C-alpha positions in Angstrom: 113.5 142.1 82.0 112.5 139.2 84.1 112.9 136.3 82.0 111.4 132.8 83.4 111.4 129.5 81.5 107.8 128.8 81.3 108.7 125.8 78.9 110.1 123.9 81.9 107.4 125.0 84.7 104.1 123.9 83.2 103.2 119.9 82.4 103.1 119.8 79.0 99.9 117.8 79.0 97.9 121.4 79.5 100.6 123.4 76.7 97.8 123.9 74.1 95.9 125.8 76.8 98.6 128.1 78.3 97.9 131.5 78.0 100.6 131.8 75.4 99.4 129.5 72.9 95.5 130.3 73.5 93.9 133.5 73.7 90.5 132.3 73.6 87.9 134.2 75.5 86.8 131.4 77.6 88.8 128.6 78.5 87.3 125.6 80.9 89.7 123.2 82.6 87.8 120.4 84.0 90.0 117.7 85.7 90.6 115.0 88.0 92.4 115.5 91.6 95.8 115.8 91.6 96.3 116.8 87.8 98.6 120.1 88.6 96.2 122.4 87.2 95.3 124.4 90.2 99.2 125.0 90.6 100.1 125.6 87.1 97.3 128.3 86.0 96.1 129.8 89.3 99.7 129.8 90.5 102.0 130.5 87.7 100.1 131.7 84.7 98.9 134.3 86.7 102.4 135.9 87.3 103.6 135.2 83.5 100.7 137.1 82.8 101.5 140.2 84.4 105.0 140.0 83.4 103.8 139.7 79.6 101.8 143.1 79.6 102.2 145.9 81.9 98.3 146.5 81.4 97.1 143.4 82.6 95.3 142.9 85.7 93.8 139.6 87.3 90.8 139.1 89.3 90.7 135.7 91.5 87.2 134.4 92.2 85.8 131.8 94.0 81.9 131.5 95.2 82.5 132.3 98.7 85.1 135.5 99.0 86.4 134.2 102.6 87.5 130.9 100.7 90.1 132.6 98.6 92.5 133.8 101.5 92.6 130.0 102.3 93.4 128.9 98.8 94.4 131.2 96.2 96.5 133.5 97.6 98.0 131.2 99.6 98.9 129.5 96.4 100.2 132.4 95.1 102.3 133.4 97.8 103.8 130.1 97.9 104.5 129.7 93.7 106.3 133.4 94.4 108.7 131.9 96.9 109.3 129.0 94.7 109.9 130.9 91.9 112.2 133.4 93.8 110.3 136.3 92.7 108.6 137.5 96.3 110.4 140.4 96.2 109.0 141.8 93.5 105.4 141.7 95.0 103.8 143.6 98.2 101.3 140.8 99.7 98.8 142.4 101.9 96.0 140.8 103.5 93.3 143.3 104.1 92.0 143.6 101.5 93.6 140.3 100.3 96.0 141.6 97.2 98.9 141.1 95.5 100.6 144.5 94.0 103.7 144.1 91.0 106.0 146.5 92.4 107.2 148.0 89.4 103.8 148.5 87.8 101.4 148.5 89.9 99.4 145.7 88.5 97.5 143.9 90.9 96.2 140.2 91.5 92.8 140.7 93.5 90.3 138.1 95.1 86.6 138.0 95.7 83.6 136.2 95.4 80.7 135.7 93.6 78.2 136.2 97.0 79.3 139.8 96.7 78.9 140.5 92.6 78.8 144.1 93.0 82.1 144.3 94.8 83.9 142.4 91.8 81.9 144.4 88.9 82.5 147.7 90.5 86.4 147.5 91.6 88.5 149.7 89.1 92.6 149.1 89.0 95.0 152.1 88.2 97.3 150.6 86.2 95.9 149.0 83.2 92.6 147.2 83.3 91.1 144.3 84.1 91.5 141.1 81.8 91.9 138.2 83.3 89.4 136.3 85.6 89.9 132.9 87.4 87.2 131.0 88.4 88.8 128.5 90.8 86.7 125.5 92.1 83.9 126.7 89.6 81.9 124.1 90.3 80.6 125.8 93.3 79.2 128.7 91.0 75.7 128.5 91.8 74.4 131.0 88.9 75.1 131.5 85.3 73.3 134.9 85.8 75.4 136.1 88.0 78.6 135.2 85.9 77.2 136.9 82.7 76.9 140.0 84.9 80.7 139.5 85.8 81.3 138.7 82.1 80.0 142.0 80.8 82.2 144.2 83.1 85.2 142.7 82.3 86.1 144.6 78.6 89.3 146.8 77.3 88.5 149.8 75.3 88.4 149.1 71.3 91.8 150.9 70.8 93.6 148.1 73.0 92.5 145.6 70.7 95.4 143.7 70.9 95.0 142.9 74.8 92.8 139.8 75.1 90.5 139.7 78.0 90.1 135.6 78.7 88.0 134.3 81.9 89.4 130.8 83.0 86.8 128.4 84.9 89.0 125.6 87.0 86.9 122.8 88.4 86.3 119.4 89.4 83.2 117.8 87.3 81.3 116.6 90.4 78.0 117.0 88.8 77.0 117.0 85.1 73.9 119.3 85.9 76.0 122.0 86.3 75.5 125.0 83.6 79.1 125.0 83.2 78.3 121.6 81.1 75.2 122.7 79.6 76.9 126.3 78.2 80.7 124.9 77.2 81.0 121.2 77.1 77.5 119.4 76.0 78.4 118.4 72.1 81.6 120.1 71.8 83.6 118.0 74.4 82.1 114.8 75.5 84.2 112.6 78.0 86.2 110.1 76.2 87.7 107.6 78.9 90.0 105.2 76.5 91.8 108.9 75.5 91.8 110.3 79.2 93.6 106.7 80.4 96.2 106.6 77.4 96.6 110.2 76.4 96.1 111.6 80.0 94.0 114.3 78.3 91.1 115.7 76.1 91.4 119.5 74.3 88.9 121.1 72.0 88.8 124.7 70.4 86.8 126.8 68.7 88.0 130.7 68.0 84.7 131.7 66.8 82.8 130.6 70.0 80.7 133.6 71.0 78.0 134.3 73.8 78.0 138.2 73.5 81.1 139.2 74.9 83.8 138.1 73.0 85.4 135.3 70.9 87.0 131.9 71.3 86.3 128.9 73.4 88.9 126.7 74.7 88.3 123.7 76.9 90.7 120.9 78.7 90.1 117.5 80.6 92.8 116.2 82.7 93.1 112.9 84.1 95.3 112.1 86.9 98.2 111.1 84.7 99.1 114.6 83.6 101.0 115.2 86.6 104.3 113.1 86.5 105.1 114.1 90.1 102.2 111.6 91.8 103.3 109.4 94.5 103.3 105.9 94.3 100.4 106.0 97.3 98.3 108.0 95.3 98.7 105.9 92.3 97.9 102.6 94.2 95.1 104.9 95.7 93.8 105.8 91.9 93.7 102.3 90.9 92.1 100.9 94.2 89.5 103.1 93.6 89.1 102.0 90.1 88.4 98.5 91.6 86.5 99.4 94.3 84.0 102.1 92.9 84.6 102.7 89.0 82.1 105.6 89.1 84.2 107.5 91.2 87.3 106.6 89.7 86.0 108.1 86.8 85.4 111.6 88.4 88.4 111.5 90.9 90.7 110.1 88.9 89.8 110.9 85.1 88.1 114.4 85.2 84.9 112.6 83.9 81.5 114.0 84.9 79.5 112.8 87.8 76.1 112.7 89.4 74.7 111.0 86.4 72.6 108.3 87.7 69.0 109.4 89.3 70.4 107.0 92.5 71.8 109.3 95.2 73.7 106.2 97.1 75.1 104.2 93.8 77.3 102.5 96.1 75.0 101.1 98.3 74.4 97.3 98.9 73.1 95.2 101.3 76.2 93.9 102.3 76.9 97.0 104.3 74.0 95.8 106.5 75.7 93.8 109.7 74.1 92.3 113.0 72.4 94.0 115.8 74.8 95.6 118.3 75.4 94.3 121.8 77.1 95.4 124.8 80.0 92.9 124.1 80.5 94.2 120.8 81.1 97.5 121.1 84.1 98.6 120.5 84.7 102.3 119.0 87.1 105.4 119.1 84.0 107.6 119.4 80.3 107.5 119.9 77.7 109.7 119.0 74.2 110.8 118.4 72.4 112.5 115.7 69.1 114.4 116.2 66.4 115.3 113.4 63.2 116.9 114.2 61.9 117.1 110.6 61.3 121.1 109.8 64.9 121.5 108.0 66.0 121.4 104.5 69.2 119.4 106.2 71.4 122.5 106.0 69.8 123.9 108.7 67.2 126.3 107.0 63.7 126.2 107.7 61.5 124.7 105.1 58.2 127.2 105.2 55.0 126.4 103.6 51.6 126.1 103.8 52.3 122.5 104.9 54.9 123.0 107.2 52.8 123.6 110.5 51.0 119.9 109.2 54.4 118.4 108.9 56.2 119.6 112.3 57.5 117.0 113.9 56.2 114.5 111.1 59.3 112.6 111.4 61.2 112.8 114.8 64.4 110.4 114.7 67.9 109.8 116.5 70.6 107.9 114.8 73.3 106.3 117.5 76.3 106.1 115.6 80.1 104.5 116.7 83.8 105.6 114.7 86.0 102.6 114.9 89.0 102.3 116.4 91.5 103.5 113.7 88.9 106.5 112.5 88.3 104.6 109.6 84.7 103.4 109.3 81.6 104.6 110.6 78.6 102.4 111.8 75.3 103.2 112.6 74.1 101.2 116.1 70.6 101.8 116.9 67.8 104.4 115.8 64.6 106.0 117.1 61.9 106.7 114.5 58.6 108.4 115.2 56.5 109.7 112.6 53.2 111.7 113.0 53.0 111.4 109.1 49.0 110.0 108.6 48.0 110.6 112.3 45.2 112.6 112.8 45.4 116.0 114.7 44.4 114.4 118.2 46.6 111.3 117.4 49.7 113.5 116.9 52.6 113.8 119.6 53.7 116.9 121.0 57.2 118.0 121.4 57.2 117.3 124.5 56.1 114.0 124.6 58.8 113.6 121.8 61.1 114.6 123.9 60.7 112.9 126.6 60.7 109.5 124.6 64.0 110.6 123.3 65.9 111.0 126.6 63.9 107.6 127.8 65.7 106.0 124.3 68.9 107.6 125.2 69.1 106.3 128.9 68.4 103.1 127.4 70.9 103.0 124.9 73.8 103.9 127.6 72.4 100.8 129.3 72.0 98.4 126.8 75.4 99.3 124.9 77.1 99.7 128.3 78.4 103.5 127.1 80.7 105.2 129.9 81.4 109.0 130.1 79.2 111.9 128.1 77.3 111.1 125.1 77.1 114.0 122.5 74.1 114.6 121.0 74.2 116.9 117.7 70.3 118.4 117.0 69.1 119.8 114.1 70.5 123.4 113.7 66.9 124.4 112.6 66.2 124.7 116.2 62.3 125.9 116.1 60.9 126.2 119.4 63.9 125.6 121.6 63.7 122.0 120.7 67.2 121.7 122.3 66.3 123.8 125.2 63.5 121.3 125.9 65.8 118.0 125.5 68.3 119.7 128.5 65.1 120.3 130.9 63.7 116.6 130.2 67.2 115.4 130.7 67.4 117.1 133.9 63.4 115.4 135.0 65.0 112.0 134.2 68.3 112.4 136.1 70.2 112.0 132.4 73.2 114.1 133.5 75.2 112.3 131.4 73.8 114.0 127.9 75.1 117.1 126.5 73.0 119.0 123.7 74.6 120.7 120.9 73.4 122.1 117.3 74.5 120.2 114.4 77.1 121.5 111.6 76.2 122.9 108.7 78.2 121.4 105.3 76.7 121.1 102.0 74.8 117.5 101.2 76.3 117.3 98.3 79.6 117.3 100.5 77.9 114.4 102.5 76.7 112.2 99.7 79.6 112.6 98.3 81.7 111.2 101.3 79.1 108.6 102.4 79.4 106.9 98.6 83.1 106.4 99.0 82.7 105.0 102.3 80.2 102.7 101.1 82.2 102.0 98.1 85.4 100.6 100.1 83.1 99.0 102.8 83.8 101.3 105.5 80.1 102.4 105.7 77.9 99.9 107.9 74.4 100.0 109.2 72.9 97.9 112.2 69.5 95.9 111.3 68.0 97.9 114.3 68.1 100.8 111.6 65.3 99.7 109.3 64.5 103.5 108.7 67.8 104.8 107.9 68.5 101.7 105.6 65.3 102.9 104.0 65.6 106.2 103.1 69.5 105.8 101.6 68.1 102.4 99.2 65.1 104.9 98.3 67.5 108.3 97.9 67.0 110.0 94.3 68.5 112.9 92.8 65.8 115.8 92.9 64.1 116.9 89.8 66.1 120.0 89.8 69.9 118.4 89.9 70.4 118.5 93.7 72.1 115.0 94.8 69.3 114.3 97.4 65.6 115.1 97.5 64.5 117.1 100.6 61.9 114.4 101.4 62.1 111.3 103.7 65.5 111.9 104.4 65.0 112.4 108.4 67.1 109.4 109.2 69.8 110.1 107.0 70.0 113.8 108.4 70.3 112.8 112.0 73.1 109.9 110.8 74.9 113.0 109.4 74.2 115.1 112.4 76.2 112.5 114.3 79.4 111.9 112.0 80.1 115.5 111.0 81.3 117.1 114.0 83.6 114.7 113.9 84.5 114.0 110.2 88.1 115.7 111.3 89.4 113.4 112.9 88.1 110.5 110.2 91.3 109.0 108.4 89.3 109.0 105.1 88.3 112.9 105.6 92.0 113.8 105.9 92.6 112.7 102.2 88.8 113.5 100.8 88.6 116.2 98.2 85.3 118.2 99.4 83.6 119.4 96.5 82.5 122.7 98.1 85.2 122.7 100.5 84.7 125.7 103.0 86.9 126.6 105.8 84.2 128.6 107.3 81.6 126.1 107.9 78.7 127.4 110.5 77.9 125.9 113.4 
């Protein structure tokens, strides 16, 4: 018999919702960064559940199945090693699977991008009894979740065996269905309690949405983790002083995205004088190019108006990263719009490409840029726009220009990171970039809840195309908690 003193292993502030004290079908743990909820529940509780009953089997689910290999599977392997129980399990990677050797119970890993695979998988020993949705704020569809929810059940004669579905997430967006379905009107954010008591807890044993009884909710602040370093604590207090709304989300676990402004931390003090050659002192320089055809994440916007909007706004942003890799600065821009022009007045792609190459050559001379200038172009490249730029650069003898497709990461990730940079004064825009400034000031949350409207955002997209490929070298990105983190970014 395996005996592990779980009282010593899980943190006290989570004891009310630990599975031995809570048999609710639905548990939702919303929290700040570094609370310990993932380690304790994904990492340790899963093993305790297997040991507690030989009929239990567990599914670890994220929105994207590939992300499990870098997150849940690795966490579970590390926890097994720490607990000294690795020898009790067989760990396989094709597919990712953890098998308890003595009983044949398993922990499997899946993604909501393949719901049929999740619902169609069977086990040899016992039943599917537990699902953990890690990074549940990424779950896109309540309807798809309900399909999975309805597929997890045990026979009536096993009525002593409780099914449990657990969500763990950071509350980036109050518009997410998790708020409406579980939290709204039941457990709302209480800042004084989170500051002093460290957590909030709610339980309703009679809650039922069709498949089983019970709801337990938990909100955890960073103060739940007694192992935080002095640097982490100072960082939280600095964020509280500089950007209180970000502090509420990242450090207290409150819901975010409550304002209709996309860039709540924009301030005109972030506008700096125009740059000159003698003031250019950057670790890296790059250019982002947007030609107004995609939704900002590399997908073409198909509509009846699209033909009219082709080239409606064509823009380039020249950016620099400071020597400490800490601050992003927009140096200059090219911006041209066909909006309001007659059919005869609209510029063709050839003319736009000619102007862009001329502008790039002008920037190289004006700012005395040395070496190759890398230009990252809207990856929804329709009609060979990059090819046209390459050909035009050759015609103008601009051999120090290199053109590459932009990197795709979610707009939510970009906005959240940029808001943090703004709050900390690490995001600056030259007076030369009036269109970028205008778009940032005017950016609003979309009616469907998306963090930024897909409208009048071409300069912003170009700016992002320029810094995103450099992000892993940015000092603040290294400590940034990405709400939609994926190690499988598509280039």
